[in-house]
TINU-382216 format. One line per field, with one value per residue (C-alpha): x, z, y; residue in one letter; residue number from 1. Coordinates in pm, whole numbers, plus 50000, padded with zeros to 5 digits. Layout:
N
px	c(X|...) $
pz	c(Z|...) $
py	c(Y|...) $
res	c(a|...) $
n	c(NUM|...) $
***
This chain:
274
px	c(50000|50139|50197|50276|50606|50588|50851|50858|50863|51170|51121|51356|51301|51340|51295|51186|51074|51203|51011|51097|50812|50562|50699|50685|50321|50250|50442|50250|49922|50035|50277|50531|50851|51055|50971|51131|51439|51548|51742|51636|51271|51327|51485|51259|51055|51364|51629|51501|51757|51578|51857|51866|51488|51478|51752|51557|51539|51319|51054|50914|50608|50526|50570|50336|50074|50086|50075|49916|49667|49629|49647|49766|49678|50010|50216|50049|50320|50588|50603|50797|50825|50895|50989|50815|50942|50773|50441|50124|49820|49622|49821|49777|49400|49425|49683|49464|49199|49422|49294|49557|49861|50023|50072|50234|50221|50398|50152|50011|49900|50252|50459|50301|50493|50718|50417|50239|50561|50601|50249|50282|50613|50468|50228|50531|50634|50551|50440|50308|50227|50563|50737|50513|50561|50938|50943|50704|50884|51203|51033|50958|50627|50460|50478|50417|50738|50619|50669|50404|50148|50278|50230|49858|49848|50046|49824|49525|49698|49786|49430|49281|49514|49442|49069|49108|49344|49103|48817|48988|49110|49296|49481|49830|49789|49683|49968|50272|50415|50367|50743|50784|50509|50752|50940|50641|50653|51032|51046|50771|50832|51114|50957|51282|51417|51078|51060|51410|51328|51003|51182|51449|51196|50976|50722|50353|50222|49937|49946|49786|49467|49344|49513|49539|49240|49485|49653|49562|49619|49946|50090|50394|50386|50629|50514|50619|50402|50418|50245|50219|50297|49943|49824|50127|50020|49679|49844|50076|49800|49580|49831|50107|49845|49755|49413|49564|49621|49971|50103|50017|50151|50483|50474|50386|50663|50916|50810|50841|51190|51316|51120|51350|51285|51224|50893|50800|50837|50538|50311|50403|50377|50657|50898|50752|51019|51296) $
pz	c(50000|49903|50195|50180|50324|50615|50790|51166|51391|51582|51949|52177|52549|52603|52978|53284|53613|53833|54099|54394|54346|54332|54655|54825|54716|54866|55188|55219|55210|55489|55674|55665|55545|55817|55670|55330|55228|55039|55256|55042|55116|55489|55517|55267|55518|55693|55419|55061|54813|54480|54276|54503|54501|54119|54101|54301|54100|54322|54591|54803|54884|54520|54433|54718|54624|54254|54281|54618|54670|54304|54418|54091|54138|54321|54013|53816|53964|53756|53390|53075|52747|52412|52070|51808|51451|51151|51269|51064|51087|51129|51444|51558|51545|51766|51994|52059|52217|52522|52713|52981|52783|52655|52279|52029|51664|51351|51198|50855|50797|50854|50688|50347|50146|49969|49846|49719|49563|49379|49243|49134|48963|48796|48602|48401|48316|47998|48223|48540|48730|48659|48791|49100|49168|49155|49399|49651|49653|49737|50028|50202|50342|50392|50627|50348|50148|49850|49550|49337|49609|49666|49298|49352|49666|49513|49204|49433|49595|49254|49127|49432|49391|49018|49090|49322|49089|48793|48998|49217|49056|49376|49394|49318|49549|49825|49754|49705|49923|49769|49756|49542|49286|49043|49011|48828|48555|48532|48491|48244|48105|48351|48627|48795|48832|48949|49213|49339|49355|49541|49786|49848|49885|50173|50271|50251|50607|50695|50346|50483|50579|50223|50113|50408|50274|50041|50312|50413|50710|50544|50588|50817|51135|51417|51768|52129|52391|52769|52982|53353|53414|53521|53177|53021|53182|53018|52686|52695|52817|52522|52246|52306|52251|51972|51958|51863|51509|51405|51345|51695|51833|51671|51834|52178|52150|52045|52337|52579|52451|52559|52887|53186|53369|53701|53558|53381|53713|53841|53539|53351|53507|53285|53465|53817|53962|53722) $
py	c(50000|50340|50579|50948|51065|51309|51515|51465|51772|51888|51980|52175|52224|52599|52621|52428|52575|52294|52104|52327|52572|52286|52140|52480|52505|52163|52239|52564|52370|52133|52364|52082|52246|52076|51733|51790|51594|51906|52151|52448|52366|52310|52654|52832|53029|53168|53177|53160|53021|53050|52892|52587|52558|52569|52305|52045|51723|51505|51541|51262|51471|51541|51173|51077|51335|51243|50864|50782|51063|51169|51529|51681|52047|52098|52009|52286|52507|52333|52436|52353|52544|52379|52512|52300|52325|52171|52037|52090|52315|51993|51917|52277|52234|51925|52085|52390|52166|52135|52436|52484|52586|52900|52878|53115|53010|53128|53373|53296|53654|53791|53517|53451|53709|53459|53261|53571|53702|53371|53397|53761|53683|53374|53597|53712|53355|53162|52875|53041|52722|52559|52870|52883|52511|52541|52830|52676|52343|52531|52709|52373|52490|52152|51856|51605|51572|51365|51599|51430|51493|51844|51923|51857|52070|52356|52345|52399|52698|52840|52794|52964|53260|53279|53266|53563|53750|53728|53871|54130|54450|54533|54199|54334|54631|54392|54152|54375|54653|54998|55051|54735|54792|54952|54621|54475|54740|54718|54340|54255|53908|53833|53626|53524|53877|54003|53732|53817|54188|54126|53899|54162|54444|54542|54280|54366|54394|54156|54006|53691|53872|53845|53524|53285|53091|52913|52707|52352|52122|52017|52369|52363|52569|52646|52725|52768|52598|52612|52351|52306|51942|51851|51962|51796|51468|51500|51584|51284|51049|51142|51214|50960|50695|50455|50621|50959|51085|50978|51331|51447|51118|51207|51549|51414|51156|51420|51641|51352|51274|51618|51631|51574|51248|51429|51556|51234|51049|51248|51206|50888|50540|50412|50647|50629|50404|50507) $
res	c(m|y|q|l|e|y|k|r|p|k|v|t|l|l|q|e|s|g|l|g|v|a|e|i|a|a|r|t|c|y|d|s|f|e|n|s|e|n|e|a|i|r|n|a|m|e|q|m|d|i|d|a|i|n|a|i|a|d|s|d|l|l|n|n|l|a|w|v|h|h|h|h|s|i|i|e|h|a|t|l|s|y|l|i|q|g|t|s|r|g|v|l|q|e|h|a|r|h|r|l|q|a|i|s|v|r|s|t|r|y|t|m|s|s|v|i|n|a|f|v|a|s|l|e|s|e|d|p|f|a|f|f|l|e|k|l|l|a|l|k|l|f|v|i|s|d|e|d|y|l|a|i|e|i|r|a|i|f|d|k|l|m|f|q|y|e|r|d|e|e|f|i|v|s|a|v|a|k|s|s|l|h|y|i|k|e|n|r|g|d|a|q|t|l|y|e|k|l|q|e|g|k|k|k|r|n|v|g|d|k|f|k|h|i|v|s|d|n|w|k|v|d|m|v|v|t|f|n|i|r|s|l|k|n|y|f|d|l|r|d|s|g|a|a|w|f|q|i|q|w|l|a|q|a|m|k|e|v|t|p|v|k|y|l|k|l|i|d|k|a|y|r|n|g) $
n	c(1|2|3|4|5|6|7|8|9|10|11|12|13|14|15|16|17|18|19|20|21|22|23|24|25|26|27|28|29|30|31|32|33|34|35|36|37|38|39|40|41|42|43|44|45|46|47|48|49|50|51|52|53|54|55|56|57|58|59|60|61|62|63|64|65|66|67|68|69|70|71|72|73|74|75|76|77|78|79|80|81|82|83|84|85|86|87|88|89|90|91|92|93|94|95|96|97|98|99|100|101|102|103|104|105|106|107|108|109|110|111|112|113|114|115|116|117|118|119|120|121|122|123|124|125|126|127|128|129|130|131|132|133|134|135|136|137|138|139|140|141|142|143|144|145|146|147|148|149|150|151|152|153|154|155|156|157|158|159|160|161|162|163|164|165|166|167|168|169|170|171|172|173|174|175|176|177|178|179|180|181|182|183|184|185|186|187|188|189|190|191|192|193|194|195|196|197|198|199|200|201|202|203|204|205|206|207|208|209|210|211|212|213|214|215|216|217|218|219|220|221|222|223|224|225|226|227|228|229|230|231|232|233|234|235|236|237|238|239|240|241|242|243|244|245|246|247|248|249|250|251|252|253|254|255|256|257|258|259|260|261|262|263|264|265|266|267|268|269|270|271|272|273|274) $
***
């Protein structure tokens, strides 16, 4: 059976808050600082050592609350931030269903200039679609990497832009920065030079407002996400699962690979006694 080829996402752990704040939160609830195995916690109310608290790698109390009493609200005070590169808009739609996260995503409306420039330049080519296809393949904008499939997808993008171009007298004004409009007149019949000039020129602000309808779930996106580890547990439980869509499984697995074990020990049974 033929299967499409997909690029897997790359994940980098940007920051981790440590477990110390979560243990302080728990000790505050029970007023039990003196019982901690961590010196920085025992002394926290008299002599606060923030660096030592943030460096704590294990906590008997947190382990007990997480696995014996299932008291997970305490671990909401521990957070991790990930840079995700090269997942899809389809995954983004699934990802956004996880309510308790901070998420910042590469903007379509601000980052489509190269696509629109390729289309505008293609209008000066003898074979507009062939020119457009070549440029978009080089931009590597999609999660699916099969070029035969991408030719179909890029054809659909081209056709949608052409549909709009043929019906909108203001298309070029909407697509190209005012300071770059003169390049079109100066490079009639020279698609390659026009494309290069448009790429070098000022980018049209908010160009995606009018054209973002062209993108599909295969469109590649980058994002930064921050989870508290209670929400991260829910994410991994649901998404690192055979029941999850394979692309978001890949993302969850890549996130788990860069998550320090000290957090996984609180939220993943496979690491509990590790």
